[in-house]
C-alpha positions, 0 to 999 in steps of 0.5 A: 526506512519508514516504518513498516505501519505506514504501509497497507496491510499487504505492503506490510507483509512484503517488506518484511519478507523482502526485509528478512531475505535481504537479510539473509542474503547478506549473511550468506544465508542463500538458500534461505533468502531465495526462498523467500524471493521466489516466493515474493515474485509469485505475489501477484500484488507484490510492488515493483520495488520488493519484487525487483529487490527479490529478482536482484538476489536471485540473480546471484543464485545458481538457477535462471540467474541471467532471467531474474537479473533482466527482471530486476533490471526491467522493473527497476526501470519501470518505476516511477514510469506511470506515477501521477506527479514527477519523481523528486531528485532523490528519488532520480538518483535512487533509480538511477543507482538501482538500475546500474546495479541491475546492469551490473547484476546482468553483465555478471549473470551473462559472464558466468553462464558464458563461463558455465558454458564453456566449462562445459567443453572441458573438465579442467575448466570447471570452477570448482565448489569453492571458487564459485562460493567466494566469488558469489560472497565477493560480489554479494558483500558489494551489492549489499553495501551498495544497495542497502541505501538505495532500497530504503530510500525509494521505500520511504519515497513509495510510502510517502506517494501512498500516504499523499495519495490517500491524504487527497482521496480524504480532501476530495471526500470533504470537499465534497460534502462541503458542495452538498451543504453549499447546494442545500443551502442554496435551496433553501434560500428565499428571495430576500437573500435569507435561508428560509427553513419551514418550521414545524406545524404546531400541534392543535392543542384541542387534545383537551377537547376532543378527549373522551368526555366524564362518563355522565351518571344516569342515576343520582347517588344514594344521598340525593334519591333521598332528598327527592322522596 
């Protein structure tokens, strides 16, 4: 998995929260994991990958699990759809695996919803708490084992795309500076092809001539007066 520091500040927060939620999910700490996932999906600037993963975890919760499974599938299917560059073969395989996991979660969620609905017709058909817990934990272990690698691969791909976009922006800025320099040189180029730079006008060395003259002595010094007397 790429370094958290390689993401932008917002992405670093979402990745950290999602990794903690995924860890808690794998440890069967469902209430804590669900709480973090609910926070993630409420953030408007949370990326598709983290948002989809949060919905996938919530698809195993007791509340609105069918809705969360559908959202996980929708978001995984939308990965790379609006990307400027074609996804790599590795990205396609990872996306296909994530979509398959979301579809499996949706299939199970819809089946569970039917079981619970049917169970409402008779108490003898209801699943007891221990049976439900065992079913969920077995499913969670399968999901975690399958998804860890694919979540990491997709996050690595998104980080690489983000880094590439930043590098292209820097190159574009440098190319713009170079173009400005070329235009400036063309503007300064003379008829002979040489770049003409106006020399600063030499300051006229008249300071000594224009400076105030020494004060004129209107009366001779005393020694001169004695000589004249």
